[in-house]
Structure formats: C-alpha cells, structure tokens
N, C-alpha and C positions, 0 to 999 in steps of 0.2 A: 603096809607101805612105809618105808623109811620117811621120817618127817624132818623138815627143816624149819626150825622154830626160832624166831627172832624175839629177843627180850629188850624192851626199851630201857631208858636211863633209870638205874636203881637208886642212886643217891642215898645210900645208907639205910634203905628201907628193908631190913632183913626179914621182918615178920611177913611182909607182903611177898618177898621173894620165896620164902619157905612155903607159903600157901600156894604159890604158883607151881613150884616144883612138886609138891604133894599131889596137885591136881593133874599135872602133865605126866608125871612118872616117866621121866626121860630114860631111854634105854641106850645100850652101847651102839645101836644102829641109827639113832637119831643124831642130827646135827643141831646144836644149840649155838646160835650166833647172838652174843650179847653186845649191845651197841655202845658200850663205854659209859663213863661217869658212874662208876661203882661207889665212889666216895663223895663226901661233902653233903651239906644241907641236912640230910636225915641224921639220926642219932646213933646208928649202928653200923658205921662203915667198917669197923674192925671185924664184926660178925659177918658182914657181907663178903669181905675178902676171904675169910676163913671158909665160908660156904663155897666160894668160887674155886678155891684151891682143891676142895674135896670133890667138886663136880667134875674135875678133869678126869678122875678115875672111873666115872660111871657113864659118861656119854662123850660124844665127839664135840668138845667145846671149842668154839672159835671166838675168843674174846677180842673185841676191838678196843682201842684206846680212845678215850675222850679228852676233851679239853681240861677237865678237872684233874685227871691223872697227870697231864702235862704240867699244869700249875703245881701240883704236888711234887713232882720230880724236880722242877726248877727251884721250888722253895727249899726242898731238902738239900739240894746241892749248893745253892748260893746264900741261903738265909737272907738276912737284911730286908730290903724292900720287897724282894720276891716272896719271902715268908709272910710279910705283912699283907701283901696283895692276896696271897692264898687264904690267909686267915679271914680276911674280910669278904671272901667269896665262897664261904662255906667250909674252909679248912679248919676253922675253930671247932666245928662239930666232929670232924674226923679226929683231930688231936684229942678231944675230950673222950672219944670212944676208946682211945688207947691210954686212958688214965691221965691225960693232960700233958703228956711228954712225947715229943716226936721220937725220942730215943727208944720208946717202947714198941715202935712198929717193928714186927718181926721180919727177918730177912726173907722168909718164904712168901710173905705178902708182897714185898718189893720185887722179888724174883718173878712172881706171877704177873705183876703189872708190866715188868720189863719185857715180857714175852707177848704182850698184846699187840695186835696187828692194825695196820692202817685201814684196811678194807677187806672185804671178802666178796666173792661172786660165784654164782652158779650158772647153769645154762640159761636160766630165765630171770634171775634177780641179782642185784648187787646191794651190798650193805656198807654204809658209811655212817660215821657218827653224826655229822651235821648237815652237809650240803654237797653239791657237786657242780662242776662246770660241764655243761651238756656236750660240748664238742671235744673234750679231752679224755684220753684213756685214763683209767683209774690210777695207774702207776705214775701218771703225770699230774695228778690233781694237786693244787697248792694247799699247803697247810691251812691257810686262812679259810678256804672253803670246807675242807674235810672236817675241821675241828671247831670252827668259830662262827661261821656265817649262819645266822638263823633263817628259817623259812617263814616269812611273815607276809607282808603285802605282795612281794614278788615271788611267784611260784615258778621254779625253774621248768623249762620245757623238757620233754623226754630226752634221755641220754641217747647219743648217737648209736649205741649198741643195741637199742631196742629193748633192753632189759628194764624191769621194774625196780625202782630205787626204794630201799627200806632204810629209814633214817630215824634218829632220835633228836636230842639237843634242844629242839624248840618245844617247850612245854605247852601242852594243850590244857588251858585252865579249866575247861569243862569236863576233863577226864575222858573225852572221846577222841579216838584216833582221827587224824586228818587224812582222808582217803581220796586219791585220784587214780585214774587208770594206770598212770606211769609212776606214781609216787605214793608211798605210805609213810606217814609221820606217826611214830608210835611212842613218843615220850608223852605220857598222859599224867604227868605232874603228881607222882606218888608222894613226894616229900611235901607237897602242898595240900595234903589231905584228899587227894583224888586216888588214882589207880596206877598200879604197875601192870603193864601189858605184855603178854606173850602172844605172838601171832604165827600160826602155821602158814607159811607163805604159799604153799602149794594148794591147800584146801580152803583157806580163808577162815578156818576155825581159830577162835581166839579165846584167851582166858585173861581175866583181870582180877587182881587182888588188892586190897587196901591194907593200911597199917593196923587194922583190927582183925586181919586174916579173913575178912569177908570176901567171898568169891562170886564172880559172875562170869558167864561164858556165852558165846554166840558164834555166828558165822557172818562174814562180810556180806554174803549174798542176801542175808536176811535183815541187814541194817539199812 
C-alpha cells in the first residue's frame, strides 16, 4: 500500500534524517510530507537542504514551509534587524553550516525552499507547520496560526473538515509525540537531543532517530 509519511521539524539534524530515510526506504509511490523548519538550531542545515533536494527525485515529496524558513528569507532579503533576529533564533547555526557566510548558500537550496507549500491535505488528514483555526478552510488560515502559534495549554478543537491534523512547531521536550484523536503533534525536539519523528498517518507506524543515528520504531496503537 502506498504510504503517506509525515516528518517533523528537522532543524539541521541531518544525521537523524539520514537514519530515518534509511529505515523508511521511501519509494516513488510514497508521499513524504515534511512539516517545515529544515534549518536553524541544529548544526547541519546545509546538509539537510542538500538531502531534501535529492529526495525530490526518489519519492513524492511535499515540503511545507516553516517559520524558520520565513525568518531566513526575510533576513536574506532585508538584512539589518531582520538578519539579527534570525541569527538569534537559530540562524547562526545555519550560516555556520555554510562556512559562516550567507553568500555561500547555493541557489538550488533557496529554490527548493521557495517551492515549499503552506499546507497539504488528503482525504483523511491535513498537514500544517504550526496550528490552525478550526472553523476556517486551509486556504484561509492566517499566517500567524499556520507558522507561529504553538500548541501548548490550549489544544485546538477538531477542524470542521473532520480530518486529522498533523503538525510540528511545538517541540515535545520528552521526545514523545503529542497524540489526540483529531491532532498529532510530531515535533519531538531532535535538535534538543531528543528524536526526529516520521509517522505513517494511515497505519500509525512511526520511526524515530536521534543525532547519533540511534533508531526506534513502533505503532500508535501500541503506545
């Protein structure tokens, strides 16, 4: 059966990403939905983006854009205060991965990021980077919710579509996914020495890898 696999916030964790891909072995009939935040925080953003550009040719990749990519684009365009803001929110690690100069970021990495999408949906699930307004269609969601609003004390109710939401952005400090019937939060804090998560949304199978390439796997029904 063709798989639809979501991957949470990577944040420069290339070793963990490679371990996940080796375990999953994505094929041309699989759909891989990456939830954004490929860069910043972790130390290998340049390698992550190179891996993402290569993944395009081996599977049906649907990359979402995250708030860190938005910060990066704004910083590269405007410099000044926007560059300083990005640098203090993880951009320093990204620039370091390119040898310490933003001029070293290759055009094909920026082209990849420019083609990332705001959301994705299937018959049963929808995928956004951060959060959602439950009574608005996905194409009408405000940027503040899609890219910036964390899911913490206030858990949003089910979306009016009846579809299950799969989101990242809110790091789970214990490395465990936050799972509700209508909402799966799969940013499991890889850059903070926890795990990078991949979830097959149709079967509940999941894989997790850390920055030492240690791998664990399971199924949501069994957790």
